[in-house]
Steps between C-alpha positions, in 0.01 A plus 500: 500500500785740575586705192877458534478132589659287225283222357624143463343183362594152623358160418439168664638207305166377362389842374826626355369454142219746577706738717748550215214607271362735766839661556547543125153654464575736791839591354741373766725199552384215719691505829757236587407236755597141570387203704727279709365144515587256777515126448185440709290727278520816713581812304612856574427783254726805503533829314828540313480879493406772746132574562556757777242778472347345186140420417529129427250309286534123546324303225392144576184303427426261784375198306595156636730385647481700823872583466401781262308670778780433747758646263290816465474533879875456544573760231265750668672440834844534341403831336367643825812394690713660227330837571275520194273803523188315383441140393220418257405138431391460137307172497348448154339176620428470872490139612264381778245761385236229456503462879321830557229390747414229750256297291505194726608425858865472605668651195744789468442824314821473303469835320480685832799308634706592191403866549608480864841350426568753222427780746716329766787476249484879461327567169378860455274445201365213290430496127314204351261397223157334492475369853267203530276719718505880513452508877852363551620859459344565840721234661799735466577794728710663227393642161412240235503581128266242350538489122268328255601309189179623336698805388707260288234245407224747405688665211637159390148358469386808307781452248387140440178638343303180564142500373218368720725532805377407846687509830458205735557462874632154595286504819263718701792656688644635175177669386608847613829479306330364187233768517769773514663363183162463330404860581834632374468307175121553474431128454277247681618302803431136584572306816621143539359336810723227640463245774833431674503191726842591640788750432660475153229263381196602297191283479255642244460833318195666346472841333264789565470681167514425128830380347390359165683673214697717742870564545540450873775636724504358854662746743646416840769620737699175486519159338626228733431140392290623203219259585227764504621690193542195277175335608312824438665548159420148385140533619457835319631355174252213538224761540598663169752768595706615201820521706604511866801680645612537859651812652660516846753718677691228682594173331570275798453194275563224751457125468343398166419858392723512191378161376136589562531824305682331212229230477205740543288694252658827615629694201727727702598571861603860568710562812735758646860432604443538877591130511731354234388216275686172538739464208470119488123504444280534192429874475367515142161636609640767731530873439690691770463877550754680717410700809845666510391831346200556725702417812787726390257785430327451836833494682599824327176669605514371857862611533415850376173529699273496195154345476485150353123500439547554125662154485158343560277491195228299678 
């Protein structure tokens, strides 16, 4: 980043709550922008202040609907056309990241397509957190700062001081993540093996490892319909677990997720604020930790050409 280039933060409409916290943590005001909406649903974002020669950070998670991604693309294009020096897309939650490979015939690789359109819009750098698959970083031809919520969750779990703690992976694919938490906390790891007949539907779950008398924390990158998490929690309680909590970076919480969590044996669900909770739902079991400080600190280091490796504790 150019040393004399001013820095400016802007937000998409659905991530303004988080962008305001990031700007406050960084020590600047959130930039002024607006969106003109047409009667047919088309919209046109615009910057209400000059960005000429500035390093512009545009903050927007791209959770559904797809308009959130489209708004981010339009804001990137607007910044480039307004002669911004650099444009950085800060995407705390990157939608379409589950489509990271061609796992059956005649399907798209949505994560690669999103990377392509961000590049086409003119983005110079991307900053995100806990991608569904690490290899998605390689889909971009610009630098990607991939942050991990473990730097927030790890210390939080330590402060809980739970006895007989074990970390659980909700499936085989999450074993690497669970093992990293278990090594950091110096506790055992168990794995829940699930059979999924079709997307967003879980058939049966069994556990590999001992849960009786244990305080279990299930770790994952996201919770969508909460079918896996709640089924695993209920099964672990039946097997004698003392308590079961779930921890995930991104709370997508679609469909019956809130109801399932409320009716389950889960004692607590710990999330970050990359995606906001729905205010009209039962959130009694939820604990939300903010990612604003770690993003603000990373932005500060990136802007001043400092290493960000110390932001990763494991």
